[in-house]
N, C-alpha and C positions, 0 to 999 in steps of 0.2 A: 358706774362702778366697774373697774377693770375685772376681767375674769379669764381663767384658762380652764380647759378640760383635762382632767386627770384620769388616766386609765390605770386600772389595777387595784383600786381601793375596794375592799370587800367588807370592812367592819368598822366599828367605832374607833378602834385603836388606830386604824389607817387614817380616819378622818381627823383624829386628834393630833397625830404626828404631822400631817400636812398643815393643820391650823397653827401648831406651835412653830413649825419651820417658817411659815409666812410671817407670823407675829414677830419673829426675831429680826426681820429685815427692817432697817431704819425707814420710817415714813409709812409703813403699812399698819393700818388699824382696822378694826371691825371685820375680821376675817370670818367668812361663812363657807363651809364646805358641805356640799350636798352629795351624799353617797349614791342616791338614786340616779342623779344626772351626771355625776362626776365633776360637777362644776365647783371650782374654788374661786371665790370672789373676795374683793377687799376694797377698802377705802384708803385714800392716800392723804397724808398731811404734807407731803412734799413729793415731787416727781420720783417715781420708782421705775427702774429699768425692768421690763417684763422678762428680759433674759436672766436677770438675777433671780426672779421668782421661779422661773422654769428650772434653773440650776439647783435651787434649794429643794424643789420637789423631786427632780431626777436623782439627787443625792440620796433620797430616801428609798429609791428603788422603783419609783413609779414612772410611767410614760406621761408626757405632756403634749397636748395638741393645741 
C-alpha cells in the first residue's frame, strides 16, 4: 500500500480534507490517514503518480515527505 507522510495535520478536519483530496484522484481507493503518525496511505485500482498525490496534499496547505 503506497503512503506518504503529511506534516501539519492537527485535527479530524485535516484528516478528512486529506482523505477527500486523495479519494478525488483517479485510481485511488481505500484511503487511510493517521493523525498520530501523519501517514496517508491508499490502495490503487490503476497506477497513480505519487507526485499527483503530493500535489493534492500540498494544495491543502500541508507539507509532504
